[in-house]
N, CA, C and O atoms as a Tinker XYZ file with bonds, in Angstrom:
   260  protein
     1  N    142.704000  -21.443000 -128.404000    73     2
     2  CA   141.612000  -20.725000 -129.010000    64     1     3
     3  C    141.143000  -19.601000 -128.094000    63     2     4     5
     4  O    140.674000  -18.574000 -128.584000    81     3
     5  N    141.252000  -19.762000 -126.812000    73     3     6
     6  CA   140.878000  -18.703000 -125.905000    64     5     7
     7  C    139.416000  -18.742000 -125.498000    63     6     8     9
     8  O    138.627000  -19.552000 -125.985000    81     7
     9  N    139.096000  -17.867000 -124.618000    73     7    10
    10  CA   137.747000  -17.774000 -124.070000    64     9    11
    11  C    136.877000  -16.942000 -125.012000    63    10    12    13
    12  O    137.054000  -15.730000 -125.127000    81    11
    13  N    135.940000  -17.606000 -125.680000    73    11    14
    14  CA   135.086000  -16.904000 -126.658000    64    13    15
    15  C    134.215000  -15.844000 -126.004000    63    14    16    17
    16  O    134.007000  -14.773000 -126.574000    81    15
    17  N    133.706000  -16.132000 -124.815000    73    15    18
    18  CA   132.859000  -15.151000 -124.128000    64    17    19
    19  C    133.667000  -13.902000 -123.763000    63    18    20    21
    20  O    133.164000  -12.781000 -123.836000    81    19
    21  N    134.908000  -14.111000 -123.375000    73    19    22
    22  CA   135.787000  -12.983000 -123.064000    64    21    23
    23  C    136.027000  -12.142000 -124.319000    63    22    24    25
    24  O    135.945000  -10.914000 -124.273000    81    23
    25  N    136.317000  -12.798000 -125.420000    73    23    26
    26  CA   136.527000  -12.090000 -126.688000    64    25    27
    27  C    135.282000  -11.315000 -127.098000    63    26    28    29
    28  O    135.373000  -10.167000 -127.533000    81    27
    29  N    134.120000  -11.945000 -126.957000    73    27    30
    30  CA   132.855000  -11.304000 -127.319000    64    29    31
    31  C    132.616000  -10.075000 -126.447000    63    30    32    33
    32  O    132.144000   -9.049000 -126.937000    81    31
    33  N    132.936000  -10.171000 -125.175000    73    31    34
    34  CA   132.776000   -9.026000 -124.275000    64    33    35
    35  C    133.663000   -7.865000 -124.723000    63    34    36    37
    36  O    133.223000   -6.715000 -124.752000    81    35
    37  N    134.901000   -8.168000 -125.068000    73    35    38
    38  CA   135.804000   -7.111000 -125.543000    64    37    39
    39  C    135.259000   -6.453000 -126.810000    63    38    40    41
    40  O    135.298000   -5.231000 -126.953000    81    39
    41  N    134.756000   -7.273000 -127.719000    73    39    42
    42  CA   134.211000   -6.749000 -128.978000    64    41    43
    43  C    132.986000   -5.875000 -128.748000    63    42    44    45
    44  O    132.853000   -4.813000 -129.356000    81    43
    45  N    132.093000   -6.320000 -127.868000    73    43    46
    46  CA   130.871000   -5.544000 -127.653000    64    45    47
    47  C    131.137000   -4.228000 -126.934000    63    46    48    49
    48  O    130.446000   -3.238000 -127.176000    81    47
    49  N    132.129000   -4.211000 -126.057000    73    47    50
    50  CA   132.504000   -2.940000 -125.417000    64    49    51
    51  C    133.094000   -1.998000 -126.460000    63    50    52    53
    52  O    132.834000   -0.795000 -126.431000    81    51
    53  N    133.875000   -2.532000 -127.364000    73    51    54
    54  CA   134.443000   -1.702000 -128.436000    64    53    55
    55  C    133.337000   -1.118000 -129.308000    63    54    56    57
    56  O    133.407000    0.048000 -129.699000    81    55
    57  N    132.323000   -1.913000 -129.614000    73    55    58
    58  CA   131.200000   -1.417000 -130.413000    64    57    59
    59  C    130.479000   -0.299000 -129.654000    63    58    60    61
    60  O    130.093000    0.709000 -130.245000    81    59
    61  N    130.302000   -0.483000 -128.351000    73    59    62
    62  CA   129.654000    0.565000 -127.545000    64    61    63
    63  C    130.487000    1.849000 -127.555000    63    62    64    65
    64  O    129.937000    2.949000 -127.622000    81    63
    65  N    131.801000    1.707000 -127.490000    73    63    66
    66  CA   132.668000    2.889000 -127.547000    64    65    67
    67  C    132.536000    3.592000 -128.895000    63    66    68    69
    68  O    132.502000    4.821000 -128.958000    81    67
    69  N    132.461000    2.818000 -129.962000    73    67    70
    70  CA   132.269000    3.402000 -131.284000    64    69    71
    71  C    130.901000    4.079000 -131.388000    63    70    72    73
    72  O    130.776000    5.157000 -131.969000    81    71
    73  N    129.892000    3.443000 -130.827000    73    71    74
    74  CA   128.546000    4.022000 -130.852000    64    73    75
    75  C    128.504000    5.355000 -130.102000    63    74    76    77
    76  O    127.768000    6.266000 -130.481000    81    75
    77  N    129.292000    5.457000 -129.046000    73    75    78
    78  CA   129.300000    6.695000 -128.253000    64    77    79
    79  C    129.896000    7.864000 -129.024000    63    78    80    81
    80  O    129.649000    9.024000 -128.692000    81    79
    81  N    130.676000    7.560000 -130.048000    73    79    82
    82  CA   131.286000    8.619000 -130.861000    64    81    83
    83  C    130.602000    8.763000 -132.211000    63    82    84    85
    84  O    131.045000    9.535000 -133.061000    81    83
    85  N    129.506000    8.005000 -132.408000    73    83    86
    86  CA   128.766000    8.089000 -133.655000    64    85    87
    87  C    129.391000    7.318000 -134.796000    63    86    88    89
    88  O    129.021000    7.521000 -135.952000    81    87
    89  N    130.338000    6.432000 -134.493000    73    87    90
    90  CA   131.032000    5.679000 -135.535000    64    89    91
    91  C    130.438000    4.288000 -135.753000    63    90    92    93
    92  O    131.061000    3.428000 -136.377000    81    91
    93  N    129.244000    4.079000 -135.240000    73    91    94
    94  CA   128.581000    2.792000 -135.391000    64    93    95
    95  C    127.112000    3.030000 -135.709000    63    94    96    97
    96  O    126.531000    4.030000 -135.285000    81    95
    97  N    126.518000    2.109000 -136.454000    73    95    98
    98  CA   125.096000    2.208000 -136.775000    64    97    99
    99  C    124.220000    1.736000 -135.620000    63    98   100   101
   100  O    123.003000    1.921000 -135.649000    81    99
   101  N    124.826000    1.131000 -134.612000    73    99   102
   102  CA   124.085000    0.622000 -133.467000    64   101   103
   103  C    123.790000    1.767000 -132.503000    63   102   104   105
   104  O    124.697000    2.521000 -132.150000    81   103
   105  N    122.532000    1.911000 -132.068000    73   103   106
   106  CA   122.222000    2.942000 -131.075000    64   105   107
   107  C    123.010000    2.712000 -129.783000    63   106   108   109
   108  O    123.206000    1.571000 -129.365000    81   107
   109  N    123.453000    3.786000 -129.163000    73   107   110
   110  CA   124.325000    3.691000 -127.987000    64   109   111
   111  C    123.710000    2.839000 -126.882000    63   110   112   113
   112  O    124.381000    1.951000 -126.356000    81   111
   113  N    122.467000    3.082000 -126.520000    73   111   114
   114  CA   121.866000    2.320000 -125.421000    64   113   115
   115  C    121.766000    0.835000 -125.739000    63   114   116   117
   116  O    121.925000   -0.004000 -124.853000    81   115
   117  N    121.506000    0.513000 -126.990000    73   115   118
   118  CA   121.475000   -0.899000 -127.394000    64   117   119
   119  C    122.863000   -1.514000 -127.271000    63   118   120   121
   120  O    123.014000   -2.630000 -126.774000    81   119
   121  N    123.864000   -0.789000 -127.721000    73   119   122
   122  CA   125.243000   -1.284000 -127.662000    64   121   123
   123  C    125.684000   -1.484000 -126.215000    63   122   124   125
   124  O    126.364000   -2.461000 -125.901000    81   123
   125  N    125.299000   -0.563000 -125.336000    73   123   126
   126  CA   125.651000   -0.683000 -123.921000    64   125   127
   127  C    124.962000   -1.892000 -123.308000    63   126   128   129
   128  O    125.575000   -2.633000 -122.540000    81   127
   129  N    123.708000   -2.094000 -123.636000    73   127   130
   130  CA   122.961000   -3.234000 -123.109000    64   129   131
   131  C    123.592000   -4.559000 -123.527000    63   130   132   133
   132  O    123.751000   -5.465000 -122.709000    81   131
   133  N    123.947000   -4.666000 -124.796000    73   131   134
   134  CA   124.587000   -5.889000 -125.296000    64   133   135
   135  C    125.938000   -6.095000 -124.615000    63   134   136   137
   136  O    126.281000   -7.216000 -124.237000    81   135
   137  N    126.697000   -5.024000 -124.460000    73   135   138
   138  CA   128.012000   -5.130000 -123.823000    64   137   139
   139  C    127.881000   -5.560000 -122.366000    63   138   140   141
   140  O    128.662000   -6.386000 -121.895000    81   139
   141  N    126.907000   -5.012000 -121.650000    73   139   142
   142  CA   126.700000   -5.417000 -120.255000    64   141   143
   143  C    126.391000   -6.903000 -120.158000    63   142   144   145
   144  O    126.937000   -7.600000 -119.303000    81   143
   145  N    125.521000   -7.385000 -121.029000    73   143   146
   146  CA   125.186000   -8.813000 -121.028000    64   145   147
   147  C    126.407000   -9.668000 -121.344000    63   146   148   149
   148  O    126.615000  -10.715000 -120.731000    81   147
   149  N    127.206000   -9.220000 -122.297000    73   147   150
   150  CA   128.410000   -9.967000 -122.669000    64   149   151
   151  C    129.416000  -10.010000 -121.522000    63   150   152   153
   152  O    130.029000  -11.045000 -121.259000    81   151
   153  N    129.576000   -8.885000 -120.848000    73   151   154
   154  CA   130.497000   -8.837000 -119.707000    64   153   155
   155  C    130.037000   -9.780000 -118.602000    63   154   156   157
   156  O    130.844000  -10.495000 -118.007000    81   155
   157  N    128.759000   -9.775000 -118.339000    73   155   158
   158  CA   128.203000  -10.643000 -117.299000    64   157   159
   159  C    128.414000  -12.119000 -117.639000    63   158   160   161
   160  O    128.818000  -12.906000 -116.783000    81   159
   161  N    128.145000  -12.481000 -118.861000    73   159   162
   162  CA   128.329000  -13.870000 -119.288000    64   161   163
   163  C    129.788000  -14.285000 -119.220000    63   162   164   165
   164  O    130.109000  -15.392000 -118.786000    81   163
   165  N    130.651000  -13.412000 -119.641000    73   163   166
   166  CA   132.076000  -13.737000 -119.674000    64   165   167
   167  C    132.665000  -13.863000 -118.275000    63   166   168   169
   168  O    133.544000  -14.693000 -118.042000    81   167
   169  N    132.188000  -13.053000 -117.355000    73   167   170
   170  CA   132.775000  -13.014000 -116.024000    64   169   171
   171  C    132.699000  -14.370000 -115.322000    63   170   172   173
   172  O    133.652000  -14.798000 -114.671000    81   171
   173  N    131.577000  -15.026000 -115.460000    73   171   174
   174  CA   131.375000  -16.309000 -114.777000    64   173   175
   175  C    132.300000  -17.408000 -115.288000    63   174   176   177
   176  O    132.541000  -18.392000 -114.589000    81   175
   177  N    132.806000  -17.250000 -116.475000    73   175   178
   178  CA   133.615000  -18.310000 -117.103000    64   177   179
   179  C    135.045000  -17.879000 -117.391000    63   178   180   181
   180  O    135.673000  -18.389000 -118.320000    81   179
   181  N    135.569000  -16.938000 -116.597000    73   179   182
   182  CA   136.883000  -16.378000 -116.891000    64   181   183
   183  C    137.911000  -16.685000 -115.811000    63   182   184   185
   184  O    137.573000  -16.995000 -114.669000    81   183
   185  N    139.164000  -16.590000 -116.206000    73   183   186
   186  CA   140.261000  -16.730000 -115.262000    64   185   187
   187  C    140.371000  -15.449000 -114.442000    63   186   188   189
   188  O    139.719000  -14.449000 -114.746000    81   187
   189  N    141.185000  -15.485000 -113.421000    73   187   190
   190  CA   141.385000  -14.309000 -112.574000    64   189   191
   191  C    141.915000  -13.136000 -113.391000    63   190   192   193
   192  O    141.462000  -12.005000 -113.215000    81   191
   193  N    142.857000  -13.392000 -114.271000    73   191   194
   194  CA   143.415000  -12.317000 -115.104000    64   193   195
   195  C    142.365000  -11.746000 -116.045000    63   194   196   197
   196  O    142.293000  -10.534000 -116.245000    81   195
   197  N    141.554000  -12.620000 -116.618000    73   195   198
   198  CA   140.490000  -12.153000 -117.507000    64   197   199
   199  C    139.463000  -11.334000 -116.731000    63   198   200   201
   200  O    138.948000  -10.338000 -117.238000    81   199
   201  N    139.168000  -11.751000 -115.509000    73   199   202
   202  CA   138.206000  -11.015000 -114.690000    64   201   203
   203  C    138.688000   -9.592000 -114.425000    63   202   204   205
   204  O    137.890000   -8.654000 -114.428000    81   203
   205  N    139.965000   -9.432000 -114.199000    73   203   206
   206  CA   140.509000   -8.084000 -113.994000    64   205   207
   207  C    140.322000   -7.242000 -115.249000    63   206   208   209
   208  O    139.938000   -6.076000 -115.161000    81   207
   209  N    140.587000   -7.814000 -116.402000    73   207   210
   210  CA   140.392000   -7.086000 -117.653000    64   209   211
   211  C    138.913000   -6.775000 -117.882000    63   210   212   213
   212  O    138.573000   -5.709000 -118.395000    81   211
   213  N    138.044000   -7.699000 -117.505000    73   211   214
   214  CA   136.609000   -7.463000 -117.641000    64   213   215
   215  C    136.153000   -6.319000 -116.735000    63   214   216   217
   216  O    135.284000   -5.533000 -117.110000    81   215
   217  N    136.740000   -6.230000 -115.547000    73   215   218
   218  CA   136.408000   -5.104000 -114.657000    64   217   219
   219  C    136.832000   -3.777000 -115.293000    63   218   220   221
   220  O    136.121000   -2.778000 -115.186000    81   219
   221  N    137.981000   -3.774000 -115.948000    73   219   222
   222  CA   138.432000   -2.568000 -116.638000    64   221   223
   223  C    137.480000   -2.215000 -117.786000    63   222   224   225
   224  O    137.165000   -1.045000 -117.999000    81   223
   225  N    137.030000   -3.221000 -118.515000    73   223   226
   226  CA   136.073000   -2.986000 -119.597000    64   225   227
   227  C    134.754000   -2.453000 -119.034000    63   226   228   229
   228  O    134.124000   -1.583000 -119.634000    81   227
   229  N    134.342000   -2.978000 -117.882000    73   227   230
   230  CA   133.116000   -2.494000 -117.241000    64   229   231
   231  C    133.264000   -1.025000 -116.872000    63   230   232   233
   232  O    132.329000   -0.241000 -117.039000    81   231
   233  N    134.438000   -0.650000 -116.368000    73   231   234
   234  CA   134.685000    0.748000 -116.031000    64   233   235
   235  C    134.591000    1.637000 -117.268000    63   234   236   237
   236  O    134.025000    2.729000 -117.217000    81   235
   237  N    135.147000    1.165000 -118.371000    73   235   238
   238  CA   135.057000    1.922000 -119.622000    64   237   239
   239  C    133.597000    2.080000 -120.053000    63   238   240   241
   240  O    133.173000    3.148000 -120.493000    81   239
   241  N    132.848000    0.998000 -119.915000    73   239   242
   242  CA   131.435000    1.027000 -120.275000    64   241   243
   243  C    130.666000    1.986000 -119.376000    63   242   244   245
   244  O    129.806000    2.726000 -119.853000    81   243
   245  N    130.961000    1.981000 -118.100000    73   243   246
   246  CA   130.297000    2.886000 -117.159000    64   245   247
   247  C    130.522000    4.345000 -117.537000    63   246   248   249
   248  O    129.637000    5.179000 -117.341000    81   247
   249  N    131.673000    4.655000 -118.067000    73   247   250
   250  CA   131.997000    6.033000 -118.453000    64   249   251
   251  C    131.173000    6.488000 -119.665000    63   250   252   253
   252  O    131.012000    7.688000 -119.888000    81   251
   253  N    130.661000    5.553000 -120.434000    73   251   254
   254  CA   129.870000    5.906000 -121.615000    64   253   255
   255  C    128.437000    6.280000 -121.266000    63   254   256   257
   256  O    127.743000    6.914000 -122.061000    81   255
   257  N    128.001000    5.891000 -120.089000    73   255   258
   258  CA   126.603000    6.109000 -119.697000    64   257   259
   259  C    126.382000    7.487000 -119.130000    63   258   260
   260  O    125.260000    7.827000 -118.754000    81   259
């Protein structure tokens, strides 16, 4: 089934990316805030490989700010 928190983090970063291009009804700052929280939650419960992917997602999120 996989790590649900990891999946949620990936989804919320994608929503933030969509919000940054105006393709989402969610305000950008709200989407970024939710994505940051999701990344933080997922990081504590992830494997080493997942943590590397989460760091990449964090970098993508940082570029949106």
